[in-house]
N, C-alpha and C positions, 0 to 999 in steps of 0.2 A: 381315516381319511390320507389319499395322495398327499407327498409333501410337492409344493409347488417347484416347475420346471422354471427354468431361466425364460424362457420365449412367454410362460403365465406370467411371471414376478414383473417382464415389463410392458404387458397388458396393462396390467392392473396400477403399477407406477405411471402410465401414458393417461391413464383413464383420472387417476389419483390428482394428479398436478395440474393446475390450471394456467393456458397458454394466458402471459400476460410479459408485460418488460420486466426482463429478469429471468423469466423463464418462455423463449421465443419458442423452445421446440421441446415440448414435453418429453417425448421418447427418447429423447436425446439425453434430456435431464436424469432422466431412468436409469438410463444406463450407464451415467458418469456414477449418480448416487450407490445403486449394485455391486458396479468394479470396485469405490471406495469399501464397501461394507464388507466386501466379499474377499480383498485383499488381492485382487487379479486384474488385469489388465483388462481396458476396454473392448480391444480388438476380441480379446479370449470369451468376453460376455455375450460380444454381439457373433459370434461363429459358433458358440459352443447354445447352441437352444434348447437341447434337450437336458442337457445338464443340472442336475439337481442339489442347488446348495444346503451346505446345512444349517438347522433348524435357528442357530443362534445369528447366522448371517440376513435368517430371511423374518427376524423379531427386530436385529435393527434396520434394516433397511425399509421397513413398513413403519419403523419410529421416522426416519429420517426424513420416508415420504410425507408422515402428517407434520411432520414442524416444516419442510419447506412448502409444501401447499400453503403454510398459516404466516408464510414470508420471510423464514427465516435463514438468511446467509446461507448456499450451501456450503461454503468454510467454515463456519461458526458450528456445523453438524462433525465436518470434520477433523477438527481444529487445527489444519493445513492449511496453508496456500501456497503455489507456486509463486517467484519472484525471479528472475532472473536465472534461471534453471536449477534453483535451491527451491527448498523449502520451510517453508518458517510457519515459526506457532502464532493461531492465531486466538482471537476468542472474543467477548463483546467488549473488553476491556481496549483494546485498541481498533484505528480503520484496518482493516482488510485492505493489502496492499492492491490497487489497483495498476491496470498494464501502462497507461501514461505515465506513471511514476519512474519509468525504467527508461525512459528519456533520457533525465536525469543521470541514470547512471550513463548512459550512453555518450551524453556531454560531459562528463567527468574523465570516464577513460580514455576523451579523444585530447585528453591536455596534456602536455610535454610532461610524463611523467618526473624527470629531472627538476620541474618550478614547483612540483608537490609535495610538500612533508606531510603538514601539521592540518588536517581539516573537520570541522565542523559538522555536527548533522542539530541543525536545532527543529527539537519538536518530533523527536524520534520515534514514535509509536511503537510499532512492532521491532522497531530497528531493522526494517529491510536494506534502508539504504547504508545506513553506517556499515552492517554487517560486509551488506555485497560487495562497497567499498574495497574495505580494508583483506577480505577473500580475492579479487582483482588484482589489491596494487598492495601484497605482504608490508610495502617497506613504509606504507605511507600509516602516521598515528591519527588515530579518528576518536575523537571526543563525541557524545552525543549526551542528547539535555533532553529531558521532558519532566512537566509538571507535575504528570500523576506517575502517583511510585506503584501502581499495578502495572503501566506501560512499560514501565523501567523493567521491573521484575519480569513482565515477556522478554522486551527486548535482551537482556543478559540470558536469559536460558537459547534464545536463538542465537547469539553470539558461544557461549558454552556449545550449540548442538553443530554450531560448522565450526569449532576450534579455531575461533581469532577471538584478541582482545579486541574489545572498547571501553574506554574510559565513562561510565556512565555518570551522568550530575541530574540533581534532580535541581530547576528551576525555572524562573517563568524567561521564554525564552533563551539567552545568553546572559543574562543578569549576573550570573554566579563566577564570568569567565572574562578575562583580559586580552587575549591574544597574543602576540599576531597569527592567524590563521591563514595557508596559503587558498583555502578555499572553504566555503560557508557552503553547504545544499539543506535545503527544508522543501517539504510537503505541508505549511501549516493550512489552516482553515481557509476558506476561500469563499464559503456559501452564504449567498447572503441570510441574515436572521429567517425572514419575509419567503426566502426558499425553499425554508426545510419540509413543511408539508408538503410540498411538489415534488420531494424526491423520490426516487423509485420505492419501494416497499423496502427491500434488500438493504438497501445502502442508511435506511432509517433506523437501521438496528447497528449503526454503527453510533460508539460515543458522537453525544451531542456536541462535547468539548473539540469533538473533531473535525466537526462540519465545520458549525456556526463563527462565521468571519465579521461577524459583527451589521451593523446594520447595508455597507454597502460590500461587504464580505473581505474587505483588505484590512482592517483594524492590528491583524498581527500580521500582516505582512507587512506591514508599511512600517509599525516599529521596529521591527525586523532591518527596513531597507537604513532604516534612519540610525542606528546603529552599524551598520557596517561599513562606516569607514572608523570606525574604533578597535573592530572586531578582525578585518581583513591587515595582511601584511602588504607593502608596497610593491601593487602588480597581483595582489590576493583578487580573488575570481568568488562570484557567488551565483550557484542556480538554484532559479524559484520556482516552482510548480502553482502557477495560480487557472484562474478559471476563463469562462470565455468574457472575451470582450477586458480585461484587468490590465491586460500589458502593460497599455498607451497611458492608463493611471498611476500602475504603479513606474514607468520612467519619470512621469510627472513628479510624483514620490522625491525619487532619486536624483529627480534638480540638476543641478551644478555639482555633484557634491560625487558621483560615481560614475565612470563613461559606461555607455550602453551599445549593448551589442543586439545583432538580429537577434529575435527570439525563434527556439525550437517548436516547430510544430507538430500538434501529432496529425494523427491518417484523415482523423476532421478537418483537419485545413485551419485548428486552434492554437492561437498563440501562447503552446501551453509551459513552457519553460522561458522564464525572463534570463537572460544572461547579463552579470553587471560584473563591473571590474573599478577596482580603488583606479584612481587616476596617479 
């Protein structure tokens, strides 16, 4: 039997992958998967239609097609995900980093570097925020927490991968720490419990503990906000990712204890990153 060409494999992939939320363009998804399975660029895959990949590549690609069609996230298949221009190890034990979380990085890097020394990342997951911030600002001392020992192992592996030092602490939110910190960042669970079944199939493969924010979605976020006066240094700031319609409720929780700044909007116009600072 003749070994399949790139063109044949892409046609096969486009036919096997269902068009749905998360896979808006099956052929483009097939290109991405074949490129990753082969260790080549997408441009090469697109332009070298007559090439014949090795059998091991074809086998890996076809397995990934089957698992992807069943709803498994693409980044779980490859074991890594890009974030702020770097690759991070991911697995079913951690939330796959989302592009909107890069807004926290952007807002953090816009702060005056001289005013930030100690940074806390609460609920670090893959460590993408903590590792990225210390990569971009080597002078910052970054501590990261998570309740999941499996998540902390992944985060520590990502710190080693990028050659940076982050202090990892296993605890509930920031309960084991005293501060003061000049900057607190967090992408905590903020999906209301009742909305979990309505999430896209791929998102539902993330750990429930990294998604479920309780009845109104803000259980953990509210707890952290109430703890910020204890954690933040004078004039210290916090950058917290939230869901659609939640920013104003966080403002109410902050009350008169913390000062409120204009939130950072994502591309859809959602108030995605709440900015607070200690008065």
